C-alpha positions as CSV (number, residue, x, y, z in Angstrom):
1,M,-6.7,-12.0,-32.3
2,T,-9.0,-9.0,-31.4
3,G,-8.7,-5.4,-32.3
4,I,-5.8,-3.3,-31.1
5,Y,-6.8,-0.3,-28.9
6,Q,-4.9,2.7,-27.5
7,Q,-4.6,1.0,-24.1
8,D,-2.8,-1.9,-25.8
9,L,-0.4,0.5,-27.6
10,D,0.2,2.3,-24.3
11,F,1.0,-1.0,-22.6
12,L,3.4,-1.9,-25.4
13,E,5.3,1.3,-24.8
14,E,5.3,0.6,-21.0
15,A,6.6,-3.0,-21.7
16,K,9.3,-1.7,-24.1
17,R,10.6,0.6,-21.4
18,A,10.6,-2.2,-18.8
19,F,12.5,-4.6,-21.1
20,S,15.0,-1.9,-22.1
21,E,15.7,-1.1,-18.5
22,N,16.2,-4.7,-17.5
23,H,17.8,-7.0,-20.2
24,R,17.2,-10.1,-18.1
25,L,13.4,-9.5,-17.8
26,E,11.4,-12.1,-19.7
27,T,7.9,-11.1,-18.7
28,Y,6.2,-7.9,-17.7
29,R,2.7,-7.2,-16.2
30,N,1.1,-3.8,-15.6
31,M,0.0,-2.8,-12.1
32,E,-3.7,-3.2,-13.1
33,D,-3.1,-6.8,-14.2
34,T,-4.9,-6.2,-17.5
35,H,-2.0,-7.1,-19.8
36,I,1.2,-9.3,-19.8
37,A,4.1,-8.9,-22.2
38,L,6.5,-11.7,-23.1
39,R,10.0,-11.0,-24.5
40,Y,10.2,-13.1,-27.7
41,G,12.3,-13.9,-30.7
42,M,15.8,-15.3,-31.6
43,D,17.3,-11.9,-30.8
44,R,14.9,-11.3,-27.9
45,D,13.8,-8.1,-29.8
46,C,10.1,-8.9,-30.1
47,I,7.2,-8.5,-27.6
48,S,4.1,-10.7,-27.5
49,I,1.2,-9.1,-25.6
50,Y,-1.8,-10.8,-24.0
51,K,-4.8,-9.4,-22.3
52,L,-5.4,-11.0,-18.9
53,G,-8.8,-12.2,-17.6
54,E,-9.9,-13.1,-14.2
55,Q,-7.5,-15.2,-12.1
56,V,-8.8,-18.8,-11.9
57,M,-6.6,-20.0,-9.1
58,F,-3.5,-19.3,-7.0
59,A,-2.1,-22.6,-5.7
60,N,0.2,-21.8,-2.8
61,N,3.0,-24.1,-1.6
62,I,1.8,-27.1,-3.6
63,M,5.3,-28.0,-5.1
64,D,8.7,-28.7,-3.5
65,A,10.6,-25.5,-3.1
66,A,12.8,-24.8,-6.1
67,P,16.6,-24.4,-5.6
68,E,18.0,-20.9,-5.5
69,L,18.7,-19.6,-9.0
70,V,22.4,-18.8,-9.4
71,V,23.3,-17.1,-12.7
72,Q,26.9,-17.5,-13.8
73,G,28.6,-14.4,-15.3
74,G,25.6,-12.2,-14.3
75,E,25.7,-8.7,-12.9
76,S,27.2,-8.4,-9.4
77,N,25.3,-6.9,-6.5
78,A,28.5,-6.1,-4.7
């Protein structure tokens, strides 16, 4: 693990807001693609933060399409 800088702490606050506003959110990335946050822990009350590097590859349409995700008992859009 490297040192923690102010930009890391700023991103932590940004991720906390995002997770607080959407309880189903499991990952969060900033617009600059410099950091990613993962919701973590038994109570989902922890955040693990990683700095992102250069993208190595984006593999488009290389797998069979996944079935549509249907969440039972979730929030209704109606």
